[in-house]
LOVEXKOL-353401 format. One line per 3 residues: number of its first residue (from 1); their letters; for each residue x, y, z of N, C-alpha, C. Coordinates in steps of 0.2 Angstrom, whole numbers, m for minus. Example, Ala and Ser with C-alpha at 12.3 -4.5 7.8 and 13.67 -1.06 7.14 Angstrom:
LOVEXKOL-353401
1 = as = 66,m28,39,62,m22,39,66,m16,39 ~ 64,m11,35,68,m5,36,64,0,39
This chain:
LOVEXKOL-353401
1 = xxx = 143,1,92,138,6,94,140,13,95 ~ 145,13,99,149,20,100,151,23,93 ~ 154,18,89,157,21,84,151,24,79
4 = xxx = 146,20,79,140,23,75,137,29,77 ~ 136,30,84,134,36,86,138,42,85 ~ 145,41,85,150,46,83,149,48,76
7 = xxx = 149,42,72,148,44,64,142,47,63 ~ 136,46,66,130,50,65,130,57,67 ~ 135,58,72,135,65,74,139,69,69
10 = xxx = 144,66,66,148,69,62,145,69,54 ~ 142,64,52,139,64,46,132,61,47 ~ 127,65,49,120,62,51,117,59,45
13 = xxx = 113,53,46,109,50,40,104,55,37 ~ 104,55,31,99,59,28,94,56,24 ~ 88,58,23,83,55,19,85,55,11
16 = xxx = 85,49,8,88,50,1,85,54,m4 ~ 79,56,m2,75,60,m7,75,68,m5 ~ 73,69,1,73,76,3,79,79,6
19 = xxx = 83,74,8,90,77,12,89,79,19 ~ 83,78,22,82,80,29,85,74,33 ~ 88,77,39,91,72,44,85,67,46
22 = xxx = 87,61,46,83,56,49,87,51,54 ~ 83,46,57,86,42,62,91,37,60 ~ 90,34,54,94,28,52,95,29,44
25 = xxx = 101,27,42,102,26,35,96,23,31 ~ 94,26,26,89,23,22,81,24,24 ~ 81,28,30,74,30,32,72,36,28
28 = xxx = 65,37,27,63,42,24,60,48,29 ~ 60,54,26,58,59,31,50,59,31 ~ 47,61,36,40,61,37,36,64,31
31 = xxx = 39,69,28,36,73,22,35,68,16 ~ 41,65,15,42,61,9,38,54,10 ~ 38,52,16,34,45,18,26,47,17
34 = xxx = 24,52,18,17,53,17,15,55,10 ~ 20,55,6,19,56,m1,18,49,m5 ~ 21,44,m2,21,37,m5,14,34,m5
37 = xxx = 13,32,m11,6,28,m12,7,21,m11 ~ 6,18,m5,6,11,m4,0,8,m7 ~ 1,1,m10,m5,m2,m13,m8,m6,m8
40 = xxx = m15,m5,m7,m19,m9,m2,m25,m11,m6 ~ m29,m15,m4,m35,m18,m7,m40,m12,m8 ~ m44,m12,m13,m45,m18,m17,m40,m18,m23
43 = xxx = m38,m24,m25,m34,m25,m31,m35,m31,m34 ~ m33,m32,m40,m34,m38,m44,m31,m44,m41 ~ m35,m49,m40,m32,m55,m36,m26,m59,m40
46 = xxx = m26,m58,m47,m21,m60,m50,m15,m56,m51 ~ m15,m50,m55,m10,m46,m56,m8,m41,m51 ~ m12,m40,m46,m11,m35,m40,m13,m28,m42
49 = xxx = m14,m26,m48,m16,m19,m50,m22,m17,m46 ~ m20,m11,m42,m26,m8,m38,m32,m6,m42 ~ m38,m7,m39,m44,m5,m42,m45,2,m39
52 = xxx = m50,5,m42,m52,12,m39,m55,11,m32 ~ m53,15,m27,m55,13,m21,m63,14,m20 ~ m66,18,m24,m73,19,m24,m78,13,m27
55 = xxx = m74,8,m30,m77,3,m33,m79,m2,m27 ~ m85,m5,m28,m87,m10,m23,m84,m17,m26 ~ m78,m19,m24,m75,m25,m27,m75,m30,m21
58 = xxx = m76,m36,m22,m76,m42,m18,m69,m44,m18 ~ m67,m48,m12,m60,m51,m12,m60,m57,m18 ~ m55,m57,m21,m54,m63,m26,m56,m60,m34
61 = xxx = m58,m54,m34,m60,m51,m41,m53,m51,m45 ~ m54,m52,m51,m50,m53,m56,m51,m47,m62 ~ m45,m43,m63,m46,m37,m68,m47,m40,m75
64 = xxx = m51,m36,m79,m52,m37,m86,m46,m40,m90 ~ m41,m37,m89,m35,m39,m93,m32,m46,m91 ~ m33,m48,m85,m31,m55,m83,m36,m60,m85
67 = xxx = m42,m58,m86,m48,m62,m88,m47,m64,m96 ~ m45,m58,m99,m44,m59,m107,m38,m62,m109 ~ m33,m61,m105,m26,m64,m107,m23,m66,m100
70 = xxx = m24,m72,m97,m22,m75,m90,m15,m75,m91 ~ m11,m72,m86,m4,m73,m86,m1,m80,m83 ~ 5,m81,m85,8,m87,m83,9,m88,m75
73 = xxx = 10,m82,m72,11,m83,m65,4,m83,m61 ~ 4,m85,m55,m3,m86,m51,m4,m80,m47 ~ 0,m76,m45,m2,m70,m42,4,m65,m42
76 = xxx = 3,m58,m42,8,m53,m42,6,m48,m36 ~ 11,m46,m33,9,m41,m27,15,m36,m27 ~ 14,m30,m26,18,m25,m25,17,m20,m19
79 = xxx = 22,m17,m17,22,m13,m11,19,m6,m13 ~ 21,m3,m18,19,4,m19,18,6,m27 ~ 14,11,m28,13,13,m35,20,16,m37
82 = xxx = 21,14,m43,27,17,m47,25,24,m50 ~ 27,29,m46,26,36,m48,32,40,m48 ~ 32,46,m49,38,51,m49,42,50,m43
85 = xxx = 39,49,m38,43,49,m31,46,42,m30 ~ 43,37,m31,46,30,m30,50,29,m36 ~ 49,31,m42,54,31,m47,61,34,m46
88 = xxx = 61,39,m42,68,42,m40,71,37,m35 ~ 67,34,m31,71,29,m26,73,23,m30 ~ 69,20,m34,71,14,m37,77,15,m42
91 = xxx = 77,21,m45,82,22,m50,89,23,m46 ~ 88,27,m41,95,28,m36,97,21,m33 ~ 93,17,m31,94,10,m29,97,6,m35
94 = xxx = 94,6,m41,95,2,m46,102,4,m50 ~ 103,11,m51,108,13,m55,113,17,m51 ~ 111,20,m45,115,25,m42,119,22,m36
97 = xxx = 119,15,m35,123,12,m30,120,14,m23 ~ 114,16,m22,111,17,m16,108,11,m13 ~ 112,6,m12,110,0,m10,106,0,m3
100 = xxx = 108,4,2,105,4,8,97,5,7 ~ 95,8,1,87,8,1,84,1,2 ~ 88,m4,1,85,m11,2,82,m11,9
103 = xxx = 85,m8,13,83,m9,20,76,m5,21 ~ 74,m1,17,67,2,17,62,m3,13 ~ 65,m5,7,60,m9,2,58,m16,6
106 = xxx = 63,m19,8,61,m26,11,56,m26,16 ~ 55,m22,21,49,m22,25,42,m20,21 ~ 43,m16,16,37,m14,12,35,m20,9
109 = xxx = 39,m24,6,38,m30,2,35,m36,7 ~ 38,m36,13,35,m41,17,28,m40,19 ~ 26,m33,20,19,m31,22,14,m33,15
112 = xxx = 17,m31,9,13,m32,3,12,m39,1 ~ 17,m43,3,17,m51,0,17,m56,6 ~ 14,m54,12,15,m59,17,12,m65,16
115 = xxx = 6,m66,11,3,m72,10,7,m77,5 ~ 10,m73,0,14,m77,m5,21,m79,m2 ~ 23,m74,2,30,m76,6,29,m83,10
118 = xxx = 24,m83,14,23,m89,18,22,m95,14 ~ 19,m95,8,18,m101,4,24,m103,0 ~ 30,m99,0,35,m100,m5,40,m106,m2
121 = xxx = 42,m110,m7,47,m115,m5,54,m112,m7 ~ 55,m108,m12,61,m105,m14,59,m97,m16 ~ 64,m93,m14,64,m86,m16,70,m85,m21
124 = xxx = 68,m82,m27,74,m81,m31,72,m75,m35 ~ 78,m71,m38,76,m64,m41,76,m66,m49 ~ 73,m61,m52,73,m60,m59,80,m60,m61
127 = xxx = 83,m64,m65,90,m64,m66,92,m59,m72 ~ 99,m57,m71,102,m52,m76,106,m57,m80 ~ 107,m55,m87,111,m58,m91,118,m57,m88
130 = xxx = 123,m61,m89,130,m60,m86,133,m53,m89 ~ 131,m52,m95,134,m45,m98,131,m39,m94 ~ 125,m39,m93,122,m34,m89,125,m33,m82
133 = xxx = 125,m39,m79,128,m40,m72,135,m37,m71 ~ 139,m39,m77,146,m36,m77,146,m29,m77 ~ 141,m26,m81,141,m19,m82,139,m15,m75
136 = xxx = 134,m18,m72,131,m14,m67,134,m16,m60 ~ 137,m23,m60,141,m25,m54,136,m28,m49 ~ 130,m28,m49,126,m31,m45,119,m32,m47
139 = xxx = 115,m37,m45,108,m37,m47,103,m35,m41 ~ 100,m29,m43,96,m26,m38,90,m30,m35 ~ 87,m35,m40,83,m39,m37,85,m45,m33
142 = xxx = 91,m47,m34,95,m52,m30,96,m49,m23 ~ 98,m44,m22,99,m40,m15,92,m41,m12 ~ 87,m39,m15,81,m39,m11,78,m46,m10
145 = xxx = 79,m50,m14,77,m58,m13,81,m61,m8 ~ 87,m60,m7,92,m62,m2,90,m60,5 ~ 89,m53,5,86,m50,12,80,m53,14
148 = xxx = 75,m54,9,69,m56,11,69,m63,13 ~ 73,m67,10,74,m74,12,76,m75,19 ~ 82,m71,20,85,m71,26,80,m69,32
151 = xxx = 77,m64,31,71,m62,36,66,m66,37 ~ 64,m70,32,58,m75,33,60,m82,34 ~ 66,m83,34,69,m90,35,67,m95,29
154 = xxx = 67,m92,23,65,m95,17,72,m97,13 ~ 72,m102,8,77,m104,4,79,m99,m1 ~ 84,m96,m1,86,m91,m7,90,m95,m12
157 = xxx = 87,m95,m18,90,m100,m24,91,m95,m30 ~ 96,m91,m30,97,m87,m36,100,m90,m42 ~ 102,m96,m41,105,m99,m47,100,m104,m51
160 = xxx = 94,m104,m48,89,m109,m51,87,m106,m58 ~ 86,m100,m59,83,m97,m65,89,m93,m68 ~ 90,m94,m75,95,m90,m79,92,m86,m84
163 = xxx = 96,m80,m86,94,m77,m91,99,m79,m97 ~ 97,m83,m102,101,m86,m107,102,m82,m113 ~ 98,m77,m113,99,m72,m119,99,m65,m117
166 = xxx = 103,m61,m120,104,m54,m118,98,m50,m121 ~ 95,m46,m118,89,m43,m120,90,m35,m119 ~ 88,m31,m123,88,m24,m123,83,m22,m117
169 = xxx = 85,m16,m114,80,m13,m109,73,m12,m111 ~ 68,m14,m107,61,m14,m108,58,m7,m108 ~ 62,m2,m104,60,4,m103,54,8,m108
172 = xxx = 56,9,m113,51,13,m118,48,9,m123 ~ 49,3,m122,45,m2,m127,37,m2,m126 ~ 34,m4,m131,26,m5,m131,25,m12,m128
175 = xxx = 20,m13,m125,18,m20,m122,20,m26,m127 ~ 17,m25,m133,19,m31,m138,26,m32,m139 ~ 30,m26,m139,37,m27,m140,41,m30,m134
178 = xxx = 38,m28,m129,41,m30,m122,41,m38,m122 ~ 35,m41,m124,34,m48,m125,39,m51,m129 ~ 40,m49,m135,44,m52,m140,52,m51,m138
181 = xxx = 53,m46,m134,60,m44,m132,62,m49,m127 ~ 58,m52,m123,60,m57,m118,58,m64,m119 ~ 55,m65,m125,53,m72,m127,59,m77,m127
184 = xxx = 58,m82,m123,63,m87,m122,70,m85,m120 ~ 70,m79,m116,75,m77,m113,78,m80,m107 ~ 74,m85,m104,75,m88,m97,75,m95,m98
187 = xxx = 79,m98,m93,79,m106,m93,81,m108,m86 ~ 78,m114,m84,80,m116,m77,86,m120,m77 ~ 90,m119,m72,97,m123,m72,96,m130,m69
190 = xxx = 92,m131,m64,91,m138,m61,84,m139,m60 ~ 81,m142,m66,74,m144,m66,71,m148,m60 ~ 76,m153,m58,73,m158,m53,71,m154,m47
193 = xxx = 74,m149,m45,72,m145,m39,66,m142,m39 ~ 63,m141,m45,56,m137,m45,50,m141,m45 ~ 51,m147,m46,44,m151,m47,40,m150,m41
196 = xxx = 34,m148,m42,29,m147,m36,30,m142,m32 ~ 35,m137,m33,37,m132,m28,33,m125,m30 ~ 33,m121,m24,30,m115,m25,35,m109,m25
199 = xxx = 36,m105,m30,41,m100,m31,39,m94,m30 ~ 43,m90,m26,42,m82,m26,47,m79,m30 ~ 46,m76,m35,50,m72,m39,50,m64,m38
202 = xxx = 56,m61,m36,57,m55,m34,60,m51,m39 ~ 56,m44,m40,59,m40,m44,58,m32,m41 ~ 62,m27,m44,62,m20,m41,55,m17,m43
205 = xxx = 53,m18,m50,47,m14,m53,44,m19,m57 ~ 37,m19,m57,33,m23,m62,29,m17,m66 ~ 30,m17,m73,27,m13,m77,22,m17,m81
208 = xxx = 23,m19,m87,18,m23,m91,18,m30,m88 ~ 23,m33,m85,22,m39,m83,26,m44,m88 ~ 28,m42,m93,31,m46,m98,37,m50,m96
211 = xxx = 41,m47,m92,48,m51,m90,45,m56,m85 ~ 42,m54,m80,40,m60,m75,36,m65,m77 ~ 32,m63,m82,28,m68,m86,32,m73,m89
214 = xxx = 37,m71,m92,41,m76,m96,45,m80,m92 ~ 47,m77,m85,51,m81,m80,46,m86,m78 ~ 40,m84,m76,35,m89,m74,34,m95,m79
217 = xxx = 34,m94,m85,33,m99,m90,38,m103,m90 ~ 45,m102,m89,51,m106,m89,51,m109,m83 ~ 49,m107,m77,48,m111,m71,43,m116,m70
220 = xxx = 37,m114,m73,32,m119,m74,33,m125,m79 ~ 37,m123,m84,39,m128,m89,43,m132,m86 ~ 47,m131,m80,52,m135,m77,49,m139,m71
223 = xxx = 42,m138,m70,39,m142,m65,36,m138,m59 ~ 38,m131,m59,35,m128,m53,28,m128,m53 ~ 25,m129,m47,18,m129,m46,14,m122,m46
226 = xxx = 17,m118,m42,15,m111,m42,20,m106,m43 ~ 19,m100,m46,24,m95,m46,21,m89,m44 ~ 23,m85,m39,21,m79,m37,25,m74,m38
229 = xxx = 24,m67,m39,28,m62,m40,27,m57,m35 ~ 33,m54,m33,33,m49,m28,38,m43,m30 ~ 36,m37,m30,40,m32,m32,40,m26,m27
232 = xxx = 44,m22,m27,44,m16,m23,39,m11,m26 ~ 38,m10,m32,33,m5,m35,30,m8,m41 ~ 24,m5,m43,20,m7,m48,17,m1,m52
235 = xxx = 19,m2,m59,16,4,m63,9,3,m64 ~ 5,8,m63,m2,9,m64,m4,14,m69 ~ m9,11,m73,m11,16,m78,m16,21,m74
238 = x = m16,28,m76,m20,32,m74,m27,31,m77
């Protein structure tokens, strides 16, 4: 404790976005905090995309996209809207070794997914292919999944789902191309463990949902009863 106080005096913790001095490593300054768009009701009961606040929407409402093309997963929840600000945070966490940002992201995810967390038998991350993991050195989703499981007293099972085919980044692909890019890219390692279980799948960002949908398809094909998705951020069309 004394060492930490001395270190903070010499090199005070700073907001990862604004650079302002804050109380703890990973904290955001008040100005940055007030700019974050946290996702709150009303939102689609299936994919979690927020509805316009002015709409009179009842609990359990499903968006037109999910009605037209129901996803493999049972529900998806996210903490914040993926915009210019949160994109900076996620990219620094994902590619810039700013792993301390998981301390901020995990409580956000707990609040956004309290119902699906409580129902989960296993918490597992969207897996990286071993070639991507070797290059990046860590799976950003796995760090979040492990922290969440430890905080909630849930079983962390990172080895249950494997990425069996190397896929190119989804980034600038169109929705149809994203689906074909990840088709049959995932497989379950131990199918006996999944029968009748509820799975909570963790990722950093959900955009089109193609990757998590393919994961859910593999998990349900191996006997999982329900698959829920929880991410830090969610891309939302303007």
